[in-house]
py3Dmol code that shows the C-alpha trace and the ligand (Angstrom):
import py3Dmol

protein = """\
ATOM      1  CA  MET A   1     123.812 152.826 129.333  1.00  0.00           C
ATOM      2  CA  ARG A   2     123.722 149.159 128.383  1.00  0.00           C
ATOM      3  CA  THR A   3     126.606 147.886 126.243  1.00  0.00           C
ATOM      4  CA  LYS A   4     125.227 145.946 123.275  1.00  0.00           C
ATOM      5  CA  LEU A   5     125.977 142.244 123.086  1.00  0.00           C
ATOM      6  CA  ALA A   6     126.206 139.921 120.096  1.00  0.00           C
ATOM      7  CA  ALA A   7     126.094 136.348 121.393  1.00  0.00           C
ATOM      8  CA  GLY A   8     126.518 133.248 119.246  1.00  0.00           C
ATOM      9  CA  ASN A   9     125.199 129.801 120.111  1.00  0.00           C
ATOM     10  CA  TRP A  10     126.840 127.074 118.042  1.00  0.00           C
ATOM     11  CA  LYS A  11     124.564 124.386 119.519  1.00  0.00           C
ATOM     12  CA  MET A  12     125.794 120.862 118.650  1.00  0.00           C
ATOM     13  CA  ASN A  13     127.884 122.130 115.757  1.00  0.00           C
ATOM     14  CA  GLY A  14     131.592 122.633 115.430  1.00  0.00           C
ATOM     15  CA  LEU A  15     134.777 120.618 115.270  1.00  0.00           C
ATOM     16  CA  LYS A  16     138.341 121.835 115.745  1.00  0.00           C
ATOM     17  CA  ALA A  17     138.557 122.684 112.043  1.00  0.00           C
ATOM     18  CA  ASP A  18     135.698 125.161 112.475  1.00  0.00           C
ATOM     19  CA  LEU A  19     137.826 127.305 114.785  1.00  0.00           C
ATOM     20  CA  ALA A  20     139.232 128.782 111.569  1.00  0.00           C
ATOM     21  CA  GLU A  21     135.964 130.770 111.411  1.00  0.00           C
ATOM     22  CA  VAL A  22     136.758 132.267 114.815  1.00  0.00           C
ATOM     23  CA  GLU A  23     140.265 133.147 113.692  1.00  0.00           C
ATOM     24  CA  THR A  24     138.742 134.996 110.727  1.00  0.00           C
ATOM     25  CA  LEU A  25     136.191 136.704 112.967  1.00  0.00           C
ATOM     26  CA  VAL A  26     138.866 137.913 115.381  1.00  0.00           C
ATOM     27  CA  ALA A  27     141.082 139.080 112.510  1.00  0.00           C
ATOM     28  CA  ASN A  28     138.204 141.038 110.946  1.00  0.00           C
ATOM     29  CA  HIS A  29     136.799 142.413 114.233  1.00  0.00           C
ATOM     30  CA  PRO A  30     139.785 142.778 116.579  1.00  0.00           C
ATOM     31  CA  ALA A  31     138.142 145.537 118.636  1.00  0.00           C
ATOM     32  CA  PRO A  32     134.350 145.378 118.187  1.00  0.00           C
ATOM     33  CA  LEU A  33     132.236 148.305 119.399  1.00  0.00           C
ATOM     34  CA  CYS A  34     129.880 145.908 121.191  1.00  0.00           C
ATOM     35  CA  ASP A  35     130.521 142.934 123.468  1.00  0.00           C
ATOM     36  CA  VAL A  36     130.842 139.663 121.579  1.00  0.00           C
ATOM     37  CA  LEU A  37     130.265 136.187 123.024  1.00  0.00           C
ATOM     38  CA  LEU A  38     130.583 132.788 121.401  1.00  0.00           C
ATOM     39  CA  CYS A  39     129.170 129.637 123.012  1.00  0.00           C
ATOM     40  CA  PRO A  40     130.594 126.606 121.210  1.00  0.00           C
ATOM     41  CA  PRO A  41     130.033 123.015 122.300  1.00  0.00           C
ATOM     42  CA  ALA A  42     131.865 122.278 125.570  1.00  0.00           C
ATOM     43  CA  THR A  43     134.530 120.367 123.651  1.00  0.00           C
ATOM     44  CA  LEU A  44     135.732 123.604 122.034  1.00  0.00           C
ATOM     45  CA  ILE A  45     135.515 126.108 124.903  1.00  0.00           C
ATOM     46  CA  SER A  46     139.177 125.847 125.842  1.00  0.00           C
ATOM     47  CA  ALA A  47     140.535 126.035 122.294  1.00  0.00           C
ATOM     48  CA  LEU A  48     138.196 128.858 121.350  1.00  0.00           C
ATOM     49  CA  ALA A  49     139.154 130.831 124.460  1.00  0.00           C
ATOM     50  CA  GLN A  50     142.787 130.726 123.363  1.00  0.00           C
ATOM     51  CA  ILE A  51     141.936 132.175 119.953  1.00  0.00           C
ATOM     52  CA  ALA A  52     139.483 134.735 121.333  1.00  0.00           C
ATOM     53  CA  GLY A  53     141.992 136.829 123.246  1.00  0.00           C
ATOM     54  CA  ALA A  54     140.462 140.144 124.247  1.00  0.00           C
ATOM     55  CA  SER A  55     138.219 140.352 121.172  1.00  0.00           C
ATOM     56  CA  LEU A  56     135.406 138.190 122.442  1.00  0.00           C
ATOM     57  CA  ASP A  57     134.122 136.225 125.410  1.00  0.00           C
ATOM     58  CA  VAL A  58     133.520 132.497 125.440  1.00  0.00           C
ATOM     59  CA  GLY A  59     130.708 130.631 127.132  1.00  0.00           C
ATOM     60  CA  ALA A  60     128.984 127.286 127.536  1.00  0.00           C
ATOM     61  CA  GLN A  61     125.522 126.286 126.355  1.00  0.00           C
ATOM     62  CA  ASP A  62     124.453 124.870 129.709  1.00  0.00           C
ATOM     63  CA  CYS A  63     125.683 124.632 133.287  1.00  0.00           C
ATOM     64  CA  HIS A  64     124.795 122.019 135.904  1.00  0.00           C
ATOM     65  CA  MET A  65     123.187 123.248 139.106  1.00  0.00           C
ATOM     66  CA  LYS A  66     125.699 121.371 141.282  1.00  0.00           C
ATOM     67  CA  GLY A  67     129.387 122.181 141.615  1.00  0.00           C
ATOM     68  CA  SER A  68     130.628 118.598 141.185  1.00  0.00           C
ATOM     69  CA  GLY A  69     129.593 114.990 141.737  1.00  0.00           C
ATOM     70  CA  ALA A  70     127.891 112.012 140.128  1.00  0.00           C
ATOM     71  CA  HIS A  71     126.262 113.733 137.135  1.00  0.00           C
ATOM     72  CA  THR A  72     127.482 111.873 134.078  1.00  0.00           C
ATOM     73  CA  GLY A  73     127.824 114.018 131.000  1.00  0.00           C
ATOM     74  CA  ASP A  74     127.217 117.355 132.728  1.00  0.00           C
ATOM     75  CA  ILE A  75     129.594 120.257 133.257  1.00  0.00           C
ATOM     76  CA  SER A  76     129.751 122.668 136.188  1.00  0.00           C
ATOM     77  CA  ALA A  77     130.314 126.397 136.360  1.00  0.00           C
ATOM     78  CA  ALA A  78     133.791 125.809 137.767  1.00  0.00           C
ATOM     79  CA  MET A  79     134.665 123.576 134.800  1.00  0.00           C
ATOM     80  CA  ILE A  80     133.423 126.203 132.357  1.00  0.00           C
ATOM     81  CA  ALA A  81     135.509 128.892 134.067  1.00  0.00           C
ATOM     82  CA  ASP A  82     138.498 126.565 134.215  1.00  0.00           C
ATOM     83  CA  ALA A  83     138.263 126.056 130.442  1.00  0.00           C
ATOM     84  CA  GLY A  84     138.286 129.824 129.858  1.00  0.00           C
ATOM     85  CA  GLY A  85     134.546 130.466 129.739  1.00  0.00           C
ATOM     86  CA  SER A  86     132.907 133.501 131.324  1.00  0.00           C
ATOM     87  CA  HIS A  87     129.243 132.911 130.439  1.00  0.00           C
ATOM     88  CA  ALA A  88     126.698 130.079 130.379  1.00  0.00           C
ATOM     89  CA  ILE A  89     123.471 129.963 128.417  1.00  0.00           C
ATOM     90  CA  VAL A  90     120.734 128.482 130.591  1.00  0.00           C
ATOM     91  CA  GLY A  91     117.146 127.571 129.812  1.00  0.00           C
ATOM     92  CA  HIS A  92     117.490 127.510 126.034  1.00  0.00           C
ATOM     93  CA  SER A  93     114.203 126.286 124.572  1.00  0.00           C
ATOM     94  CA  GLU A  94     115.939 123.249 123.064  1.00  0.00           C
ATOM     95  CA  ARG A  95     117.028 122.206 126.562  1.00  0.00           C
ATOM     96  CA  ARG A  96     113.652 123.090 128.050  1.00  0.00           C
ATOM     97  CA  ALA A  97     112.092 120.793 125.400  1.00  0.00           C
ATOM     98  CA  ASP A  98     114.695 118.042 124.916  1.00  0.00           C
ATOM     99  CA  HIS A  99     115.686 117.731 128.581  1.00  0.00           C
ATOM    100  CA  HIS A 100     112.380 118.772 130.176  1.00  0.00           C
ATOM    101  CA  GLU A 101     114.006 121.692 131.975  1.00  0.00           C
ATOM    102  CA  SER A 102     111.566 123.616 134.164  1.00  0.00           C
ATOM    103  CA  ASP A 103     111.818 127.211 135.397  1.00  0.00           C
ATOM    104  CA  VAL A 104     112.817 125.837 138.804  1.00  0.00           C
ATOM    105  CA  LEU A 105     115.738 123.944 137.287  1.00  0.00           C
ATOM    106  CA  VAL A 106     116.734 126.876 135.068  1.00  0.00           C
ATOM    107  CA  ARG A 107     116.766 129.109 138.146  1.00  0.00           C
ATOM    108  CA  ALA A 108     119.001 126.609 139.996  1.00  0.00           C
ATOM    109  CA  LYS A 109     121.360 126.532 137.010  1.00  0.00           C
ATOM    110  CA  THR A 110     121.361 130.326 136.847  1.00  0.00           C
ATOM    111  CA  GLU A 111     122.266 130.477 140.535  1.00  0.00           C
ATOM    112  CA  ALA A 112     125.038 127.914 140.021  1.00  0.00           C
ATOM    113  CA  ALA A 113     126.447 129.876 137.089  1.00  0.00           C
ATOM    114  CA  ILE A 114     126.462 133.108 139.084  1.00  0.00           C
ATOM    115  CA  GLU A 115     127.979 131.458 142.156  1.00  0.00           C
ATOM    116  CA  GLY A 116     130.694 130.050 139.905  1.00  0.00           C
ATOM    117  CA  GLY A 117     131.547 133.556 138.718  1.00  0.00           C
ATOM    118  CA  LEU A 118     129.876 133.254 135.312  1.00  0.00           C
ATOM    119  CA  ILE A 119     127.369 135.528 133.611  1.00  0.00           C
ATOM    120  CA  ALA A 120     124.131 133.626 132.974  1.00  0.00           C
ATOM    121  CA  VAL A 121     122.359 134.147 129.654  1.00  0.00           C
ATOM    122  CA  VAL A 122     118.835 133.146 130.643  1.00  0.00           C
ATOM    123  CA  CYS A 123     116.511 132.246 127.768  1.00  0.00           C
ATOM    124  CA  VAL A 124     112.748 132.656 127.694  1.00  0.00           C
ATOM    125  CA  GLY A 125     110.245 132.334 124.857  1.00  0.00           C
ATOM    126  CA  GLU A 126     106.759 131.271 123.912  1.00  0.00           C
ATOM    127  CA  THR A 127     105.731 128.477 121.556  1.00  0.00           C
ATOM    128  CA  GLU A 128     103.652 129.239 118.489  1.00  0.00           C
ATOM    129  CA  ALA A 129     100.569 127.707 120.117  1.00  0.00           C
ATOM    130  CA  GLN A 130     101.029 129.945 123.156  1.00  0.00           C
ATOM    131  CA  ARG A 131     101.348 133.032 120.934  1.00  0.00           C
ATOM    132  CA  ASP A 132      98.283 132.045 118.927  1.00  0.00           C
ATOM    133  CA  ALA A 133      96.375 131.635 122.180  1.00  0.00           C
ATOM    134  CA  GLY A 134      97.321 135.186 123.221  1.00  0.00           C
ATOM    135  CA  GLU A 135      99.432 133.918 126.109  1.00  0.00           C
ATOM    136  CA  THR A 136     102.816 135.357 125.115  1.00  0.00           C
ATOM    137  CA  LEU A 137     103.224 137.972 127.834  1.00  0.00           C
ATOM    138  CA  THR A 138     101.896 135.665 130.548  1.00  0.00           C
ATOM    139  CA  ILE A 139     104.356 132.939 129.528  1.00  0.00           C
ATOM    140  CA  ILE A 140     107.289 135.344 129.338  1.00  0.00           C
ATOM    141  CA  GLY A 141     106.355 136.916 132.674  1.00  0.00           C
ATOM    142  CA  ASN A 142     106.167 133.516 134.353  1.00  0.00           C
ATOM    143  CA  GLN A 143     109.442 132.300 132.830  1.00  0.00           C
ATOM    144  CA  LEU A 144     111.244 135.470 133.909  1.00  0.00           C
ATOM    145  CA  LYS A 145     109.826 135.234 137.413  1.00  0.00           C
ATOM    146  CA  GLY A 146     110.638 131.547 137.728  1.00  0.00           C
ATOM    147  CA  SER A 147     114.027 131.436 136.034  1.00  0.00           C
ATOM    148  CA  LEU A 148     115.773 134.492 137.492  1.00  0.00           C
ATOM    149  CA  PRO A 149     117.054 134.364 141.077  1.00  0.00           C
ATOM    150  CA  ASP A 150     116.392 137.260 143.445  1.00  0.00           C
ATOM    151  CA  HIS A 151     120.037 138.336 143.281  1.00  0.00           C
ATOM    152  CA  ALA A 152     120.090 138.735 139.491  1.00  0.00           C
ATOM    153  CA  THR A 153     121.929 141.911 138.523  1.00  0.00           C
ATOM    154  CA  ALA A 154     122.992 143.782 135.421  1.00  0.00           C
ATOM    155  CA  THR A 155     126.457 142.267 135.738  1.00  0.00           C
ATOM    156  CA  ASN A 156     125.602 138.626 136.468  1.00  0.00           C
ATOM    157  CA  CYS A 157     122.640 138.072 134.124  1.00  0.00           C
ATOM    158  CA  VAL A 158     121.551 138.667 130.560  1.00  0.00           C
ATOM    159  CA  VAL A 159     118.067 137.726 129.356  1.00  0.00           C
ATOM    160  CA  ALA A 160     117.413 136.403 125.855  1.00  0.00           C
ATOM    161  CA  TYR A 161     113.893 136.487 124.415  1.00  0.00           C
ATOM    162  CA  GLU A 162     113.694 133.685 121.876  1.00  0.00           C
ATOM    163  CA  PRO A 163     110.257 132.831 120.502  1.00  0.00           C
ATOM    164  CA  VAL A 164     110.445 129.049 120.051  1.00  0.00           C
ATOM    165  CA  TRP A 165     108.749 129.253 116.649  1.00  0.00           C
ATOM    166  CA  ALA A 166     111.400 131.683 115.365  1.00  0.00           C
ATOM    167  CA  ILE A 167     114.431 129.549 116.237  1.00  0.00           C
ATOM    168  CA  GLY A 168     116.058 128.032 113.186  1.00  0.00           C
ATOM    169  CA  THR A 169     112.934 128.575 111.074  1.00  0.00           C
ATOM    170  CA  GLY A 170     113.793 131.738 109.145  1.00  0.00           C
ATOM    171  CA  ARG A 171     110.636 133.300 110.623  1.00  0.00           C
ATOM    172  CA  THR A 172     110.825 136.325 112.921  1.00  0.00           C
ATOM    173  CA  PRO A 173     108.192 138.225 114.867  1.00  0.00           C
ATOM    174  CA  THR A 174     107.251 141.664 113.576  1.00  0.00           C
ATOM    175  CA  LEU A 175     109.278 144.528 115.014  1.00  0.00           C
ATOM    176  CA  GLU A 176     106.153 145.569 116.941  1.00  0.00           C
ATOM    177  CA  GLN A 177     105.885 142.094 118.479  1.00  0.00           C
ATOM    178  CA  ILE A 178     109.559 142.175 119.510  1.00  0.00           C
ATOM    179  CA  ALA A 179     109.108 145.658 121.011  1.00  0.00           C
ATOM    180  CA  GLU A 180     106.008 144.571 122.904  1.00  0.00           C
ATOM    181  CA  VAL A 181     107.833 141.668 124.589  1.00  0.00           C
ATOM    182  CA  HIS A 182     111.067 143.571 125.250  1.00  0.00           C
ATOM    183  CA  ASP A 183     109.225 146.556 126.766  1.00  0.00           C
ATOM    184  CA  PHE A 184     107.196 144.139 128.875  1.00  0.00           C
ATOM    185  CA  MET A 185     110.368 142.371 130.072  1.00  0.00           C
ATOM    186  CA  ARG A 186     112.068 145.680 130.889  1.00  0.00           C
ATOM    187  CA  ASN A 187     109.090 146.804 132.988  1.00  0.00           C
ATOM    188  CA  ALA A 188     108.968 143.454 134.790  1.00  0.00           C
ATOM    189  CA  LEU A 189     112.699 143.560 135.558  1.00  0.00           C
ATOM    190  CA  VAL A 190     112.623 147.162 136.812  1.00  0.00           C
ATOM    191  CA  LYS A 191     109.617 146.337 138.973  1.00  0.00           C
ATOM    192  CA  ARG A 192     111.440 143.395 140.538  1.00  0.00           C
ATOM    193  CA  PHE A 193     115.072 144.527 140.602  1.00  0.00           C
ATOM    194  CA  GLY A 194     114.875 148.338 140.504  1.00  0.00           C
ATOM    195  CA  ALA A 195     117.874 150.055 138.882  1.00  0.00           C
ATOM    196  CA  GLU A 196     119.595 146.690 138.332  1.00  0.00           C
ATOM    197  CA  GLY A 197     116.601 145.616 136.247  1.00  0.00           C
ATOM    198  CA  ASP A 198     117.135 148.615 134.026  1.00  0.00           C
ATOM    199  CA  GLY A 199     120.724 147.486 133.404  1.00  0.00           C
ATOM    200  CA  ILE A 200     120.054 143.825 132.579  1.00  0.00           C
ATOM    201  CA  ARG A 201     120.632 143.383 128.871  1.00  0.00           C
ATOM    202  CA  LEU A 202     117.780 141.989 126.799  1.00  0.00           C
ATOM    203  CA  LEU A 203     118.773 140.039 123.690  1.00  0.00           C
ATOM    204  CA  TYR A 204     116.442 139.032 120.905  1.00  0.00           C
ATOM    205  CA  GLY A 205     117.033 135.574 119.413  1.00  0.00           C
ATOM    206  CA  GLY A 206     115.392 133.667 116.569  1.00  0.00           C
ATOM    207  CA  SER A 207     116.524 133.697 112.934  1.00  0.00           C
ATOM    208  CA  VAL A 208     118.689 136.813 113.301  1.00  0.00           C
ATOM    209  CA  LYS A 209     120.841 137.249 110.190  1.00  0.00           C
ATOM    210  CA  PRO A 210     122.784 140.038 108.511  1.00  0.00           C
ATOM    211  CA  SER A 211     119.733 141.105 106.484  1.00  0.00           C
ATOM    212  CA  ASN A 212     117.443 141.694 109.476  1.00  0.00           C
ATOM    213  CA  ALA A 213     119.921 142.582 112.243  1.00  0.00           C
ATOM    214  CA  THR A 214     119.906 146.354 111.756  1.00  0.00           C
ATOM    215  CA  GLU A 215     116.133 146.732 112.006  1.00  0.00           C
ATOM    216  CA  ILE A 216     115.886 144.370 114.984  1.00  0.00           C
ATOM    217  CA  PHE A 217     118.678 146.189 116.844  1.00  0.00           C
ATOM    218  CA  ALA A 218     116.795 149.476 116.430  1.00  0.00           C
ATOM    219  CA  VAL A 219     113.803 148.112 118.378  1.00  0.00           C
ATOM    220  CA  SER A 220     113.100 149.515 121.829  1.00  0.00           C
ATOM    221  CA  ASN A 221     114.868 147.621 124.629  1.00  0.00           C
ATOM    222  CA  VAL A 222     116.736 145.292 122.277  1.00  0.00           C
ATOM    223  CA  ASP A 223     120.319 145.293 123.579  1.00  0.00           C
ATOM    224  CA  GLY A 224     121.700 142.749 121.151  1.00  0.00           C
ATOM    225  CA  ALA A 225     121.059 139.272 119.852  1.00  0.00           C
ATOM    226  CA  LEU A 226     121.483 135.607 120.615  1.00  0.00           C
ATOM    227  CA  VAL A 227     122.321 134.095 117.250  1.00  0.00           C
ATOM    228  CA  GLY A 228     122.267 130.430 116.306  1.00  0.00           C
ATOM    229  CA  GLY A 229     122.878 129.434 112.694  1.00  0.00           C
ATOM    230  CA  ALA A 230     124.317 132.771 111.606  1.00  0.00           C
ATOM    231  CA  SER A 231     126.999 132.641 114.311  1.00  0.00           C
ATOM    232  CA  LEU A 232     128.722 129.676 112.675  1.00  0.00           C
ATOM    233  CA  LYS A 233     130.235 131.657 109.824  1.00  0.00           C
ATOM    234  CA  ALA A 234     132.610 134.577 110.388  1.00  0.00           C
ATOM    235  CA  ALA A 235     131.121 136.580 107.530  1.00  0.00           C
ATOM    236  CA  ASP A 236     127.539 136.359 108.824  1.00  0.00           C
ATOM    237  CA  PHE A 237     128.335 136.836 112.506  1.00  0.00           C
ATOM    238  CA  GLY A 238     130.772 139.626 111.636  1.00  0.00           C
ATOM    239  CA  ALA A 239     128.029 141.445 109.721  1.00  0.00           C
ATOM    240  CA  ILE A 240     125.694 141.108 112.737  1.00  0.00           C
ATOM    241  CA  ILE A 241     128.407 142.458 115.046  1.00  0.00           C
ATOM    242  CA  ALA A 242     128.910 145.387 112.690  1.00  0.00           C
ATOM    243  CA  ALA A 243     125.167 146.126 112.749  1.00  0.00           C
ATOM    244  CA  LEU A 244     125.159 146.640 116.529  1.00  0.00           C
TER     245      LEU A 244
END
"""
ligand_1 = """\
10
PEP
C 119.204 129.964 119.028
O 119.281 128.756 118.967
O 119.432 130.514 120.117
C 118.822 130.701 117.834
C 118.419 131.915 117.987
O 118.936 130.053 116.632
P 118.779 130.701 115.160
O 119.473 132.035 115.177
O 119.413 129.727 114.252
O 117.316 130.869 114.928
"""
view = py3Dmol.view(width=600, height=400)
view.addModel(protein, "pdb")
view.setStyle({"model": 0}, {"cartoon": {"style": "trace"}})
view.addModel(ligand_1, "xyz")
view.setStyle({"model": 1}, {"stick": {}})
view.zoomTo()
view.show()
């Protein structure tokens, strides 16, 4: 039985004043029925962790592949844990695009996160051109194969399927398209990792909001969501949590 997970990615949004939204979220959902994770910018991890208490987990949006050293601007798994974080998103499509992150690098970051005691939320997803060319399952299969280390387990990894063309656009795949990719990912993970692959949670991400959360969460092999814009406001993210 996989526990559902509602994960929020604040991206490069959020100042200290915005932590009031988290206070509201925690007050309204003190004991959610699913796991809840918020990944604010690194500057807010520590403060958010103090507000979160036992109601939700806190994570980072990236994690360097090395433990320490001359890597200006980066943060390591140990730093994330030290700030109160328990998770790290790796391989988000914005980082794959903006920072030219390859599957090889994403895999190294995933390994670093796991070695540092974090749970890696590994993102995969096709572009619109790749979907139009009928390449979706090949792309997802290759990203999964390349980005997940051989020791990925149900407890150290979560996978998020985020079609690039659905992120921040208000567009979502059909429920059939989501089911097709999630069933494909489940089969690929079971084939590679056996029983552990059956336990790895598969999140859908891309324009999830209160109005579409219920129907998306009912799709086969969807174990929750990675939510961008709608995780910034307590009312919206709270409604998504309640839909799980
Ligand atoms: C995301 O960035 O991971 C995301 C899913 O964004 P949004 O929900 O805003 O589409």
